[in-house]
Residue, then its C-alpha position, 0 to 999 in steps of 0.5 A: m213593356s219588356p223587349l222581349l215581350a214586345e218581340n215574343s208574346v201577344q199583348n193584351s190589346d184590344p181594339s174595341p171590346v164591344l166589337l170583339d165580344s160580339l164576334w166570339q159570342p157566335i163562336w161560344s154559341k156553337n162551342p161551349v165548351l170554349k166559352e166555359l174555358m175563356g171564362g174560367w181561364g181567360e185572365k189568367t196566364v198561358y203558363d199557369y193554364t199549361a201547368s194544369f195539364l199536370t194535375p193528378y191524374d188517377g184514371v190509368v190502368k196499369e195493365r191496360q198502360e203496358e199493353w198499349l206501351a209495349v206497341f208503341v215502343e215497338l212502332l217508335e223503335v224502328r223510327l227513333g231507336k231503342d233508347v229514345a223509345q224506352a225513355v219516352a215510354q218511361q215519361l208516359r208511364t209517369l205522366p200519361l199526357v199526349s197531344t192529339a191536336d196535330h196533324h201528321a205532317p212536317l212541323d211547319e205550319a204555325y197552329w202546329v208550332n204553337t200547339n207544341l210550343l204550349h205543350s213544350l212549356a207544360q212538359e218543361q214544367a214537369g222536368n220532362k224530355y219529350c212531347v208526345a203526339l199521337s197525330f192524325a194521318s187521316i189527312s190528304l197530302n193536300t189539306a190546308l191546315g199543315y200541307p203535308r206534301g210540302l214545306l211553308m214560309h211567309d212570302e218575303k216579298k216587299n209590297d210598298s203599297e201595303e201598309a203593314p199591321r202590327y199583328r195579322f190574324y191567323p191564317d195569313d194569306k201570304t204563305l208560300k207553298l214549297s212542293y215536294f209531292g206532285d199535283k197528282e198524288k195530292m189527294s192521297t192520304v198521309y196514312g200509307f202513302r209511300p216514302f219520300g225520295v231523292q226525286e222529291f228532294e230535286r222537286l223541293l229544290a226546284a220550288i225554292q229556286l223558283k220562289t227565289k227568282e219570283g222574290g218571295i225568298s230572299p237569296e240568303h234565305a234561299a241559301q240557308l233553306t237549300t242547305w238545311c234541306e240537303t242536310l235533313f231530307l237527304d239523311p240516310e236515317l230518314l230516306s231508309q224509313k219504310d213510308y212518309a208517315s214514319q218519315i215525318t216522325v223522324l224529320n219532326y224529331k230532328l226539326w223542332p230543336q231547330f227553332f230555337a236558339p242554337a245555344t239552348q237546344s238541348e233544353v227544349p222537349r223533343v217532339v215525338h209524333l207517331e200517327i194515332e191510327t197505325l198505333v190503335g190499328e196494331l192494338l185492335k189486331r194484337v189485343h182486341f180482336k182476340n179478346p171477346g170480353s173487351p168492350i172494344y170487341k163487343l162495340l165492333f162485333n156484337p150487333e147490340g154494340r154496333a146499334a148502340f154506337v150508331e144511335a150515341f155517335e150520331g152527328i159527333h165529329g170525327a164519327f158520322c152524320a147520317h142526315e148530312n151524309d158526312g163522316t165513315y163508321f168505325f174505319w175509313g177505307l183506301d181506294d187504289k189511288g190512296h185516297r180516304v173513302r167513306l165506309f157504310l155499316k150494314e148488317d153483315c159488312l162495311h162497304s165503301e159507296n161503290k162497293d169496291i171495299c166490302i169487309s165482313l164484320t168478324p175479327e179476321a176480316f178487319s184484321e186482314a183489312l187492316s194489314s193490307g191498308k184497306i182501312f185504318p181507324s176513324m177519329a171517334l174510334c182512336y179517341v175511344m181506344m186512346a182517351f177512353y179505354y187506355r185513359l190517355r190525357c189528351i190535349g188538343g185544338s178548339s174543335q177537339i175539347k168540344d168533340l172529345a167531351e161528346t165522344k165521352n158521353a157517347w161512349m158511356k152510353v154504349l158502354k152501359v147498354l153493353s153492360f160495363d157500367e163500372e167502365a162507364e162510371a170509371i171514365s166519367g171524371l176523365p178530363t177533355e177540355d185540355l186546349v193547346g190549339s188556337m192559342a199564339l205565343s210565338t210571333i215573328h215580324i215579316p216586313s211586308r206583313g207585320r207581325v204574324l204567326p211563323t211557320g216552322i221555316d220561318l223560325l229556321l231562318s229567323s236571326q232572332k231565335k228564342s230560348i225555351e226560357d224566353y217563351k216561358k216568360c212570355a207565357q207568364n205575361t200573356t193571358l190565355n184570352a190574349a193567346l186566343s185573340l190572334y185566332l178570332k178570324d180562324l174560329y170565326n170563319d170555322y163557325c159563321r161561314e155566312v158572314p165575312f169576318p170584319l177585321q184585318d188585324l189587330d193593332 
């Protein structure tokens, strides 16, 4: 085994095949798409698997493509400039591939580091310069996966009584949270949230100083991190953005290359995050609310379309589940505190539980509510719009490959009720099972923890940064099943919460 692989890829080690298989079984029973994927690709390399994202994709309708790209370019130009926005749009015309795996947050959580690394490998094979992510901003600032209210890094405090294993399952419980938004705002939604400012920068520096005093951050790394934060978070380009979601786009675009070896950063495809809810909301207002012939218009404003949606989408993650009192109908609401609230469908309106939000089922009322920030599109509506109306190839996490397939089947039923039979047939073959989440390619050694999945800050501070070529070699020597292995605990806990996960690490 080469030193490179020993340091940077998940090896095909298996402490007990029988035990591991028994742990995968309940996961597969609830996510058969993942089981099928692992059965077909499991022993093939991660690199070959990411190449499958590039297979010919003939579902695009050019007129629709230009329609959504015009809005996309307008939104992105304000954040990253005209040249970048136009270049990204031209790449999407050639390869309509986006990630919908990510939360709209600083690109720091270990899960998102790996999703974007895998996406980068696919785009690198295509000779492309960008990795576009239509990320979800419908999360709270305090959400566990991504932690949008601050930065994450592994605790560097040495624990001599603990023998560090070689590989830690994700998620690791020794992650420091360096918050810059306060506790009073932690339940606010990223979508529509106010921008980061100098006060937040000062709170971030105070958090770094406190963790350094407690021994969680070494003095050397604290100095590096402080300098980096001053450069990035006080950048006038960042501070001039109108809201936090826009700042995240700028932040991640500048942050991603710094995770790689300095001499090779220009070779790394740049990550472009744009929150999908803003894009979909603008497309609804500018196009679909004005076009009674659109299937989206008929879905929202035709009683027959709404009834078909309620029947077909019941129980699908990202839509709603009436018997479990979960989810929302078409849109989420935002209350006066910026908290996300469920909306319920009645014959003549959408309303929140306490009736503080009540929106008539008309294009004008929906348009005004979107423009004023009272509502934003649900995940199900975003998938319907971008994956199945505009027909982007959406790569995502382990839940998405199940959710997207169910959403496609449900939407096809709605289309047929509304007499869009040709539209339903056209999307029937669109891929929904492209996976970039729950796979680990990048690991790093933390003396007190062993080998873990690194956060972005861990990579930023690392003295052993790697090039995209290094990761390419890792992907060529790591199977899909091995890359999934460090996420076994995370997946198991999602699907089998009643039985504790029995392993602590991989040897």
